[in-house]
N, C-alpha and C positions, 0 to 999 in steps of 0.2 A: 836583045835586052828586054824582057818583058816588064810591061805596066802592073803593078801590084798595089793592093791596098795594105796596111799595116798585118792584118790576119795573115793574109796570103805571104806576104814578106817573112814572118815569124814561123810558118807551118812549113816553108821551103828549107828556111834555116834548119830548122829541127830534123827534117829529113836528111840532109845534106852532113850535118853534125852525127847521127845516128850512124850512117853509112861509114863514115871516116872514122870513127873512134867507139869502141867495142866497149870502153869505159861509162860511157853514157847512158845513162836512163832516166826515165821520167815518173814520179810517183806524185799522186794527188787525188782530190776528190772529181771521178767523172771523165777521167783525163785518156781512159783507155776505150771503151768500146762507144763512148758517146764522142770522142775526140776534144772533151772540154766544153765548157758550158759557151764559148765563143768560137768555137771548132779553132783554135789554134793547134791542138794536136790532131787533126782530124789524119786518119789514114795511116798512123805511126803503129797503133795498135795490131791492125793487121797486117802490116809489112815487118813489124820487128817482135810480135808477140807480146804475151803479158809479164815475161819474166824482165822486160826491159820497160814496159809502158805498163804501169801499174796502178789500179782503181784502189783505192786506200779506204778505210773508215773515216767518217767525218770527225776526225780530231787533228787539228793543226799542230798540236805539240807533239804528237806523234810522228807525222809526217816529216817536220823539220828536225826532231831530236834523231829520228832513223836516218835522215840524209846525212846529217853530220856526222854518224857513226860511220856510213858508205864512203863519205869524204876524207876522213882521216885514214880509211882502210884502203884507199888507193882508187876508188871508184871516182867517177864526175857526176855526182848526182844533180838533177833538175828537181827540186819541188815546187809544186804549185799550190798556191792558195787561190781559193776558188774567187774570192773578193778580198780586197784589203782589209773591210770591216770584218773579214773573219778570223784576221790576222793575230788577235789580241793573245788568246790562248797559246800561241807559239813565240810568242815576244820572249818568254824566260829562255828559251832555248837560244835563240838568237844573242838576248843580251848578256846571258851567264855563261855561255859556251861558244856558240860559233865566233863571237866577236874577241874572245879572250884567249882562245886556245893558243894562240901563236905566241904572245905574250907570256903565258903560263910556262908553254913549254920551253922557253927562253929562246924560239925561233927551230926548235927541234921538230915541230908538227904544223902543217898548215890543213886550213879547209878550203880546197876547192868544191865550195856550195855554190849552185846558182838557186835562188829563190825568185819564182816569177810569180806576179798577180795584177789583175786589173785595178784599176783606181780611179776614182774621181766620178764625176756627175756626168750628166747631159742627156742620160736617156732615159729617163721616167722610171729607174730603178726603185724596187720598194727600201725599208730601212736597211742599214747596213751594208748595204750594195754600192755606196756611193762615196763611202768614207776618202779623205785624200789627208793620211797621217804621215808623211814623209817626215814630218820634225822628229819624230821619235826615234826614226832611225839614222838619220843624220847626227843624231847625238850621241850615238853609240860608236864609239871607238872600235875601231878593226872591221866595220862593215864599210863597203861602197855601195851607193845607191846610186843607179842611173836611171835616165826617164826618155826615152825618145819621143819624138813627137812628130816624126815621119816615116813612111814605111824604108826609106833608104836607111836611116839612122837605126832604125829596129833592127835590121838584120846584122848591122854592120856591129853594134853595140854587144849585141845577142853572142856574136863570136867571141868579142873582146871578154864578155863576161864569164863564157864557159873556159875558157883559156886561163883565166887569172887564177893565180894560186890563193886566194883569199876570198872569202866568203863576197858576194855579190847578190844585193835586192835588184829586181829589175821590175821596174812599175812600169806598167802598161796603160796608157790613159783610154778608158773606155770609150770616150766620145770619139777618139782617131781610130778605133779599130777598121772602120769602113768610111771614114770621110776621107775622100780622096785618095787618088792611085799618081805613083810617080815610077820613073823608069828605075829597075832595081837589078844590079849585076846578078849574074849566075855566079854559083861557087862561092869560096870564102874570101871575104873582105874584111876589114876590122874598122870600126872606129873608135879612136883613141878613149879610152875612160880619163876623165878629166879635164877634157878638152870642151870649152865652149863653141857655139857655132854662131857666127853673125849672119843672122836668118834676111836681115835688111840694113844696110848702112844708110847713116844719117849723121847729121851733125848738130841737131837743134836738141834733142833727148834722148836719153838712153831708156827702152823699157825691157826690162830683165823678166825671164818667164822660162817656162818649161810645161813639157806636157802638153794636154789639151790647151792652156792658155796661150801658148804658142800662136796657134791659128786665131786665136782672137786678137792678138796681139797686131798680128798680121794685117787683120781685116781693119782695125783702125788706124793703123799707121799709113796702109795705103791711103784711107780716107782722108788722113789729115795732109798726105803729100799733095792731094789734088787742091790743097788749100795753099801749098808753097813751103808748107812745116815738114823738114825731113827728120824723122824720127828712126833713130837705130833700135832694131828689135834684136835682144842677144837671147838666144836659146841656151841655158846652160848646159843641157843634156846631162851631167853630172852634178849630182847634189852634194855628194861626197865622194872624193874631196872636192872643192867649188875651183871651178879657173879664177883664182884671186888676179892673175895678169891679164885676161880678156876683161873682167869687170872692170878694174883701174884702168885700163886703156880707154874702154869706150866711156866711162864717166868723164876721164881727165879730157876727151875731146869735145865732148857735147855741154858738161858742165852741170846738166839736169839730168835726174834719174827718177823713173817709177818703178816699182817691182811689184808682181802680177802673181797672184797663186788663187787658188780655188780652197784651199784650207782654212780652217779660222785664223783669225788674224793673232790673238794672243800666243807668244811662243812660236809663231811660225816662222818659216826660213827668210822671210822679209825682213826681220828685225835682226838676224844674223846678218845678212848682206848687207843692212842699212851700217850697222857697226863696223863691216868691214871698209866700206866705202868712206867711213869716217876716217879709219886709219891709213887709206892708202890713196885717198882721191880728195880730202876735205879741202885743200888748199883751191882745188880745181872749180868747186860748187857754185854755182849761181843763185842756188835756190834749195830749199830743205829737199832731203829724199822722200818721197810719197809712197802709200801703199795702196793697193786696190785687192781685197781680198776676200774670202769667205767672213761669216760673223761666227761670234763665240757661243755657238748653239750646237746640239746634235743636227746630222743633216736631215733637213725637213722632210714631209711629204711631196709625192711629185707635184701638186697644184701649188706649192711654194718654190720649185727648184729653180724658176728663170728670177726670181726674187732674191733667191740666196745668193746663187753663182753670178760672179763678176760678167758683166754685159756689156755691150758697146757704149751705153750711154754713160753708164758708172766710170768706165775706164775712160772717156772721153773726156768728161767734167773734171777729173784729177788731174788727167794732160794738159788741161787747158789752164788750170788754178797754177798749175807747176810753171807752165810757160810765163805766166804775168808776171812771177816773182824777179 
């Protein structure tokens, strides 16, 4: 079993998928000859050719719209959006068509579409290259949204996503592409969509997170453990649908909860998760649910990135305040 980072795990999965299913194709900006801006699709063009690995114009609406037509027509397309901040011209295709076709056709038409995109900050990228806009997508009925935080989950969730009969948005945290390696099995295996992962068990507080924030959560949780405080880290892995049972069980056990994400605060997914906790675990709470998030401003220039993104100091302060209540 080879040790891989997230880029390698995704690239391996794509090669295996292409070999195993002739219906699968990839389309997006620079995904062919260049192998993608982060080299996730490296080698696919040389091995499978330009009929299945397609370099497209800079037109997200066209990329996603064409992929929807291919999916309805029996193919298994993967549409790559180069950065999440470039997605917005393609939202109409996702909101008006991909998410609605099954309902509109009363179940007669499915859209087995996979849309991949890197998202989030942490690498000093320029404007519109570090957005974390997952809330738009989770608010859209008909779309599933998954976010791996480890190489293992990246490969397993990618297999689940490509095999799903409905459209799946696959968010790849930029900061985690090459941050750390782990053993990843060869060949097909799946991580179920809709199932959270307890990344670290604990009894004093539940820390809910996803994507690159899982790495931050684990770092801070391990620091608190040295002081005798056991924090449970719940990596959601799937944002739509949420694993309601995992959230309820963890918060019921610990009685305290902090939700962590790098997206802006207002309308962020932390608010929805807080409401869910009120519905399913209110009587177990010993303190108000707290949030640590990005700010309600456009993602800043790189000089301000460390201030904008949640960091150990800010997260530790909120956890400490929550434990006092």
